[in-house]
N, C-alpha and C positions, 0 to 999 in steps of 0.2 A: 544214537541219532543226534545230530547237532542242530540246535535251533538257530535259525537265522532271523535277523532283524533288518529292516530296511530303514534307510535314512528318511527323515521327513522331507516332503517336497520342497524344493528351493523356490525362491521368488520367481524364477524363470520357467518352472515346470509346474504341472498340476496333474491330478489323478483323473483319468478317464473312467467314470463309473461304469460304463458299458463294457469295458475291457479289463478294468482293474490294473491298467498299466499307466506309466507316466507318459505325458506328452508335453512337448515344449509349448509354452504360452505363445500365442500369436498377438500381433498388435491389436487385433480386435478384442482379445481377452483383456489386454492391458487397459484399453479404453473403457471397457465395462467396469473394471475394478476402480479406475479413476472416477468414473461417473458416480459409482456407488459411494465412494469416499467423499466426493464433493457434496453429494446429497446429504450424507450424514453430518458433515461439518455445518452446512447451512441450517439443517433442522435443529442441530444442537444449539446454535446461536439464537435461532428464532425462539427457542424455549426460555431464553434468559432476557426478561424485559429490560434489565439494567444495561445489557449490551446494546439493545436497540435504541434506548434513550441516549446513552453516552456516545455511541459511535455514529448513529444516523441522525437523531433529532437535534443534537447540540449545534452542528454547523448550520442546519436549516434555521433553527431558532435565532442564532446569532445574525444570520443574514436578514431575517424578518425584522429584528430590532434595529440593525444598523443600515441595511440596504434600503429600507423603505424611506428613511430620512434623506436619502440622496436622490430620490426620484426626480427626474427633470434636470439634474445637473450634468454638465458635460465637460470633458477635457478640451484643451485648446483646438485639437483637431476634429472635434465633434463626437468623440466616443463617449457613450453614456457611462457616467461614474458608477451607476447601479449595476451595469453589466460587468465592469471590471471587479466590483465587489463580489458579484456572484461567482466569478471565476476564482477570486482569491479565497473565499470561504469554502468553495468546493475543493480547491487544492489543499487547504488547511485540513478539511475533514478526511480527505483521502490519505494524506501523510499520517495523520493521527491514527487512522484505521490500520495502516501498515505497521506503524511502530508498536501499537498496543496489541493488535491481533497477533502479529508474528512475534513480537518481543515478549510481552507480558503473558499472553495465553500459553505460548509454547514453554516459557519458563515455568509456569504453574504446572503444566503437564509433566515437565521434568521433575518438579518437586514431589508430585503425587506418585511418581513411579510409572506413569502410563507409558512413557517412551521406552523404559526397560522392558515392559510387557510387550510392547509392539515389536521389539527386536526378535522375539522368539516366535512371531507369527509369520506366515508367508507374505504378508503385505510388503511390497517393495518400498524401500526408503523414499525413492523419488516420488512415488504416488502420494505418500504422506505430505511431502513438501509442496508438490504441485497442487494437491487438493486445497491446501491453505491459501495458495495464491489465487486459485479460481474462486474460492469463497470470498476473498477480499475484493475481487473484481465484481462479484455479484452485489455485495453490500456497497461498494463504491458506486455502482450503477444506481442503487436506491438513493444514495446521497445526491447524485447528480439529478436524478429525476425529481426529487423533492425541491432542490434549489432552483432548477429550471422552471418548475411549475409555479413556485412563489415569484420568481423573477418576472414571468410573463403575466400571471393573473393578478398579483397583488402589487408588485412594484411598478409594473408597466414597462418592462424592458422589451424593446421591439427590435429583434435581430432577425436577419434572413435565416431561413432554414439551413442553408448551406454553411452558415457560420456556426450554428449549433452542431451540425454534423462534423465540422472540422475541429471544433473545440472538445467534444466528448472523448474521442480517441486519445487525444493528447493528455487530457486529465486522467483518463483511466490507465494510461501507461505508468502513471505514478504509483499505482497499486502494485504493479509488477516490479518496477525499478527499486522502490523502497522496501520491498519484501525482504531483500537480503539485509537491509539495515536492521529491520526488526529481528531477523534470524540471528544476526551477529550479537544483538543485545541478549537474546534468549540463551545463546550458547556460551557467551563470554562472561555474563554477569551471574552472580548467585541468584537462584530462583526467587528468593524472598526480597531481593533488592531490585529486581527488574522493573517493577512498577515505579519506584522512586527514581531510578535512573532514566526510565522513559520520560517521565514528567520533567526531570532536570534537563534533559536534552531537547525535548520537543518544544516547549514554550519559547526558550531563547531562539531556537531555529526559526519558529514561525514569525517572531518579531524581526529578527535580523534578515529574513528573506523578503520582507516587505509585504507579507500577507495582510497585516493589520493597518499599517501606516507607511507613508513614504520614508525611505532611508534618510532623507534630509531632516526628518523630525526625530531621529534616533540619536543616541550618543555616538560620537565619532568612532569609537572603537568597534561598535556594532556595525556601523555603515562600512568601515574598512574591512571587516571580516566577511561581509556578505558575498563578495566575488569568490570566496573559497568554500562556500556552502553549496552542496548539491541541490538543496531545496530552493535556493535563490535562482539557480539556472532552470529548475523546473518551473518556477513562477514566470520567468522570462519567456519560456516556450509557450506557456499557457496564455499569457497576456498578448503575445504576438498574434494569436489567432483571432483576437478581437479588435486590436488597435494598430495604427501605423506606428513606426518607431518613435516619432515625436511624442505621441500620446503615451506610449509605454515609458519613455524617459520622464515625462511629466508625472506619471503615476508613481514611478519608483523613486523619483526625486534625484536622479543622477543620469548622466548621459549613457544610454545603453544602445545607441545606434550601431548597426553592424549586422553581419550575417548570423544565422541561427545555428550553424554547424558547431560552434564551440559549446553551445548549450547541449546539443545532442551528444557530443563527445563526453561532456561532464556526466550526463545521465548514464550513458553506457558504462563509462569508467567507474562510476559510483556503484552500479549494480555488480560489476566484476570484483572490485576491491572489497566491498562489504560481503560479497558472496564467498570470497576466499577467507575472510576473517571468520565468517560463520562456519565454513567447512573445517577450519582449523579448530574452532571451539567444539564442533560436533565430534571430531575425531578424538580430541582430548577427553571429552566426556565419555565416549565409548570405551576408550582404553581404561579409564578409571572404573567404569562399570564392569567390564569384562575381565579386568586385570591383565 
């Protein structure tokens, strides 16, 4: 008598306990798995106070310190400086979250061997990455909620509701767009060097993109590099939701008048390019692991 063995269920199939046979997963099954993974990611990060302080509280505290001092000041076109600073620090916080959540955290999971363990489970790879992105959107929403609350109640920013509703989706899009940037760091850098590389990249990006001060106040080489940075174009999209082109130009410190479609192209292109780099790094790591 010959013993037979069955292969483990693939990520696209599951065992029906009532019949003991395999059945192909439905989109509804995939969404349940994704929801469970997102919930696990969010709960895991809520259990780490250092993450909450570093990722969520820092941009809010920075805005409290610097935004409150600008209360009542306006740009030439009448846009409140405190409102522009709120958008800038929110963008800073979201890009930081993307780089360090996707870059440093995933690199640490690589170093601990968690990703090698995950490969032998039925969890689809796309669910793992999608859950990370959804988790970043959740925490980005908390950053936006905190900064918006401070802007309205403490700093006295008075914007129409429609402006806030227009601003939030643009800001939240940064969590998705720059997720591939973080993934590229996670898969191309050595796990123990990811945090240093993330800091080395992120701070110059924030300054050169005009998040903290006008480009006219920066060294010329940083101002010249700004148009080639995806975070700069992200900032232009964000500020355009609050101010007319003349005020955006005054805020940035250089003439940025013109249509917004080049900024959209830069954002989409950055997502794709960094995504391809992350995919190449992921495949290289998988080949090394599996031989």
